C-alpha positions in Angstrom: 0.0 0.0 -0.1 1.1 3.6 -0.7 -0.4 6.5 1.1 -0.4 10.0 -0.6 -1.2 13.2 1.2 -1.5 16.6 -0.7 -1.1 20.0 0.7 -0.6 23.6 -0.5 -3.9 24.4 -2.3 -5.8 27.4 -1.7 -7.2 30.7 -3.2 -4.9 32.8 -5.3 -5.4 35.7 -7.8 -4.9 35.2 -11.4 -1.1 35.5 -12.3 -0.1 34.2 -8.9 1.7 31.0 -7.9 1.2 28.1 -5.7 3.4 25.1 -4.8 1.6 21.8 -4.1 3.2 19.0 -2.1 2.6 15.4 -2.1 4.0 13.2 0.7 4.2 9.6 0.0 4.5 6.8 2.6 4.3 3.1 2.8 5.7 0.9 -0.1 7.2 3.9 -2.0 9.9 1.7 -3.3 7.3 0.0 -5.4 6.2 3.3 -7.1 7.4 3.9 -10.7 5.5 7.0 -11.6 4.0 9.9 -9.7 2.0 12.5 -11.1 -0.3 15.5 -10.6 -3.8 15.4 -11.8 -6.8 17.8 -11.6 -10.6 17.6 -11.9 -12.8 20.5 -12.4 -16.5 20.3 -11.8 -18.2 18.3 -14.6 -14.8 17.5 -16.1 -12.8 14.4 -16.1 -9.7 14.0 -14.3 -6.6 14.9 -16.3 -3.0 14.3 -16.0 -1.0 17.5 -15.6 2.6 16.4 -15.0 4.4 13.2 -14.2 7.8 12.1 -13.0 9.3 8.6 -13.1 11.5 6.8 -10.7 14.4 7.8 -12.9 13.5 11.5 -12.9 12.1 11.8 -16.4 9.1 14.2 -16.6 6.1 14.8 -18.9 3.6 17.6 -19.0 0.2 18.3 -20.5 0.4 21.0 -23.3 -2.0 23.2 -21.1 0.5 23.6 -18.3 3.9 22.9 -19.9 5.3 26.4 -19.7 3.7 27.3 -16.3 3.9 24.2 -14.1 7.0 22.3 -12.9 6.9 18.9 -11.3 9.9 18.0 -9.0 10.9 15.6 -6.2 12.4 16.2 -2.8 15.8 14.8 -2.0 14.3 11.9 0.0 12.3 10.9 -3.1 9.0 10.5 -1.1 7.7 14.0 -1.8 6.8 15.4 -5.1 6.0 19.1 -5.7 4.1 20.9 -8.3 5.1 24.6 -8.8 2.3 26.4 -10.5 3.0 29.9 -12.0 0.9 32.4 -13.8 -2.3 30.7 -12.6 -5.4 31.4 -14.6 -9.1 31.0 -13.5 -9.4 28.0 -15.6 -6.9 26.3 -13.4 -9.4 26.2 -10.7 -10.0 22.6 -9.8 -9.3 19.9 -7.2 -5.7 18.8 -7.6 -4.8 15.1 -6.9 -1.4 13.4 -6.5 -1.3 10.0 -8.0 1.1 7.1 -8.0 1.5 4.0 -10.1 3.2 0.9 -8.6 5.2 -1.6 -10.6 2.3 -4.1 -10.3 0.0 -1.7 -11.9 -1.8 -0.6 -8.8 -2.9 3.1 -8.8 -3.0 5.1 -5.7 -4.5 8.5 -5.1 -4.4 11.3 -2.5 -7.5 13.0 -1.0 -7.0 16.0 -3.2 -6.4 19.7 -2.5 -8.6 22.5 -3.8 -7.1 25.2 -6.0 -9.1 28.3 -6.7 -7.9 31.1 -9.0 -9.8 34.3 -8.9 -10.0 36.7 -11.9 
């Protein structure tokens, strides 16, 4: 089992920045990929950014130039630095992990609200 806890969401004005954190615990050595997702009301959950065990990153086109995913030195924390936030970035943001056996794990989510 892998447990994920997100933090860092909140209310910010358009053009502002937020940094989300995801702390992983449990069988973290089994995790091959961690990522940040978001889900707005009435929308499907979408992948924003991912980082592999080896540190390779991938981004959705909608956030590529504004968001940065990174890991802490202990490798059990993943961050999402979000800059130049827009009202359309308003959503619940989730941390996700994929283990080597194909199991998917999710955090509880953190709300990000961007006011215009």
